[in-house]
N, C-alpha and C positions, 0 to 999 in steps of 0.2 A: 665836847670832845667828839671828834668825827668817828662814825662807825666804820669798821673795815668793809670794803666792798668785796662781796662774794662773787666769784666768776664760775660759770658753768663749764662743762667739758667742751662745748663748742668753742668757747672763747679761748680755752687753752689749746685746742687743736689749731685754731687759726693763728695763734701766736707761734706755735711750733712750726707751722708751714711758712709763716712770715719770716722766720729766722733763716729759712733757706732760700727765700726769694732774692732776686738780684738786688744789690744795693744801688743807690742812685749813681754811683760812680760807674756802673756798668759791669762791675765784676760779677762773675757767675757764682753759683753756690759751690760749696766746697766738696760735695759728694756727688757721685753718679746717680744715686737714688733720688736725691733732691732735684737734680736736673731733669730726670725722667718724669718725676711727679709734676714739676712745674710746666711740662709740655701740655698736660691735660687740665691745668687750672684755668677756670673761667676768668674773664677780665673784669666784669662788673661785680658789684657787691652782692646782688640777689642770687646770681648764678653761683657765686662763690659760696654762699651759705647753703644752697641746695646741694651742691657737690659735697660739701662737708658732711651734711646729714646722710647722704648716700654712702659715703665712706664709712661712717659709724655703723650703719645698718649692716653692711657687708662684714665688718669686723665682728659685730656681735653674733651674726649667723655663723661665722667660722669658729668662734669660741664655743658656741653652743654645740656644734657638730662634733667638736673634739672632746667634749666632756663625756664621762661614762653615763650610759642611759640616755644619751641624746637621741634626737630623731634620726640621725644618720646611722645609728647602731641597730635599728630595727630592720631586719632583712625583709619581712613580709608582714602584712596585716593579719591579725588573728580575729576570730569571731568575738564579738562583744560579749562579756560575761552576762550581760542583761538579756541575751537571747533566751527564750524559753526552751527547755529541753524537750517538752512535748509539743510538737508542731500542730497537733490537732486540738489544742486548747482554744477555747473561744471566749466569749463574754464571761467575766468572773461570776456574773449572776447565774449563769447556767452550769457552773462547776459543781461537781458532786459535793454532798454535805460532808461534815467532819466525822461522820460515823465510820468512814472507811479507815482501815489501818494504814500506817505509813508505807507498808509494803505494797499497798494497792495504788497509792498516789505518787510515790517517788518514781523518777524516771529510771529506766533500765540502763545500768552502767555499761551494758554490752552493746548498746545502740551506737552507731557512728555519730559524731558531732554534725550539726547542720552545716550546710555549705556556706562559706563566707559571703557568697553573692546573695544569700537569702536575708532579706531585711526583716526587722522585728515586725513591721507593719504587714508584710506578706505572711509571716507565720501566724499572726494574730487573726488574719482574715480566713485562714484555712479552716475547714470544717470536716468532721469525720464523715466517711461515706455512709449512706443509709444502708442498714442491714436489709437483705432481701426478705420480702414478705413470704412466709411459708405458705405453700399451697394447701388448701384444706384436703385432708385425707378422706377419700370416699369410704363410707361405711361398707364393709363386706356384704355383698348381696347373698341372701340365703337362697339356696336352691329350693324350689317348691317341692313339697313332699308329694311323691307319686300317689295318685289315687288308686286304691285297690278295690276292684269291683267283684262282688260275689256273683256267681253264676250257677245255673242249672242247665244240664244237657238233657233234653227230652227226645226220646227215640225208641228204637227197638233193639234187637240183638247187635246190630252194627254199632250202637252206642255203648252197649253193655260189655261187649267182648273186644279183644282177648281179656279174660277175667282178671289176670294179674296186672295188666297195664293198658286199659282201653284209651282211646284218643282223648277223652275229657281229662283223665289224670295226667296224660302227657302234656296237654295244653296248660294245665295248672302249673306243672313243673317248669315249663318253658317261658311262660308269660308272668312276670312279676306283678303285673297289674290285675291279674285275674286270680280269684280264689274259688275253687270248686266247693259248693256246699251240698250238692246233691247230684248224683248220676242217676237220672230218671230214665235210663234205658232198660226196657223190659223185653226180653226175647219173645218174638212172635206177635208183638203188638201191631195192630193196624192204626191208621190215623184216627179212626173213631175211638179206639180204646185209649189212645194217648189223650184225646180230648176229654174223655170221661174221668180220667184221674188227674186232670189239670190242677184242681184245688188241693188235693192231698200231696201230690208229688212236686208241685211247682210253687203255687202261691203260699203254701204253708211255710216255705223256707225264705220267703221275701227276698228273692234274688233281685239284683240290679240289672243282670243280663240274662237272656234266655237264648240258647242255641236249640234249633229244631231241625231234626233230620228224620223224615218219615215218608212212607210211600212204597218201599220195597215189598212189604208184606201185602199191601193193597194189590200190587200187580200179581203176586202169587195167588191171591184169592179172587182174582178177576174182578176186583172192584173197579167201577168206572172211574175214569180220570176226573170227571166233574165232581164225583163224590169225594174223592181224595182232596181235591183243591178246596171244596167247601169245608171239609173238616179242618184243614190247615188255616183257612180264613177265620174260622171261629176261634181257633187258638190265638191267632194274631190279634183279633179284636179284643178278646178277654185280657190278654197280656198288656195290650196298649192301655186299657182302662186302668190297669194297676201302675202305669208309668214305667214299665219294664222295657229295656232296650232289647229288641228282637233281632236275631240274625238267622236267616234261612240258609240251609245247607242242602245242596243237591244230593241225590242218591248215587251210590257208586255203580260201576259196571258189573256185569255178570260174566262168568266163564262160558256160558252158553250163548252162541252167536245169535240164536233166534230171539233173544230178549233185548238185543241192542236197540232196535227201532223203538220198542215200547218205552225203554228206559230214557232214550233221547227225547221222546215226545213228552213224557212226564216232567223231565228236568226243564224243558222249555216252558211248560206251564207253571212250574214252581218259580222260575225266574221272573215270569210276567207277573205273578202274584206279588212277589217281593217288590218289584218295581212300582206296582200300583200303590203300595203302602209306604214307598220310599224307604225300604229296609235294605240292609247290607245282605247281599246274596253271595254265598261262597261256593265256587265250583270245585268240588273235589273229584268229579268224574274224570276230567281231562288228565290230571297228573297220574291217575291210576290206570289209564286205558292205553291199549295198543291202537294203532291206526284203524283197525277193524271195529273198534268200540268194545272190545272184550278186555278182561283183566290182564295185566302183566302177571305172570305166574308167581313172581316173588312177593307180590302184594296181597295175595289171598291164601288162606289156609285150606279152603275146601271149594273154591270156585265161587263162593258167595260172601263169606265173612273175611274180615281183615286179618292178615298175619301181623306179627309185631312190626315188621317193616312197613306194611300198609297203614297200620294205626299211626305210626310216626309221620308218614307222609301227610295224612289227614291233619294231624296236630300242627305240623309245619305250615301247611297250606292255610289253615285258619289263622294262625298267628301272623303270617306274612300279610294277610289281608286286613286284619283288624288293628294291628299295633299302631298304624298310622292315625287311628281315631282315638288313641290314648287308652285303649283297653285290650 
């Protein structure tokens, strides 16, 4: 028994087209559509088959476009659901461990979706920006503690008076780096008497700084200038041996004009002595004197000793001269 022959869709299409082809008698097809289609039909067999396949493809595409959900119904492309929400994610091996909570690892729903032009490969290659390296914070510098030097003032009544506020006490109050441990000013003392009590009134207090003002009473007792300078030199040598920092101070003016030349001469010798031992020498004579070399009246209480204003000028002059040295 012969099996029925199965014909494919191409065969049936060819048969349908053949039905409208002109018959051998020359009569044309019965419909205008058939006559239009026959104008584009190829003549040989291979071209005929290729044309048939093309017609089927076009028909299938038209049917697919007309169906719901077809490709023609999609107005625009949307991002692939496979795109990662976190564009900074990298190699899965470098991802954080599972110890984090879901709130820490889930993408932020408020973030805008990635651009459609961004491909998965581009997002996978993106890496987070490196965090800036914090600059090391410099440790706060501590201010050095100011050194406080103890001092003794060696002299006569010009160092001891005014009794309530002599210049050594005023200097102690003005200079925070100096502390007065002994006012060794004794009224009426000559430089020889100052030298004699050096151990008891100076070295016994172990001062770090020594101020010396002497010679006014030497002039009053007509002691020679060389003797005065020799006594001052002996004081300097003894204090140097103890490691004490020494400052020489010139003697002040006098209200009597006849003493001006002698005072100037002694002060010049005191300055030379200090320079020879490389000491600080402080001139208090000039700020207290008028052009003639005598006291300004406001700076003296009796023509010889300091008034309160004069004692303050001496303290200020000494401070302005020595504070640059740190004491």
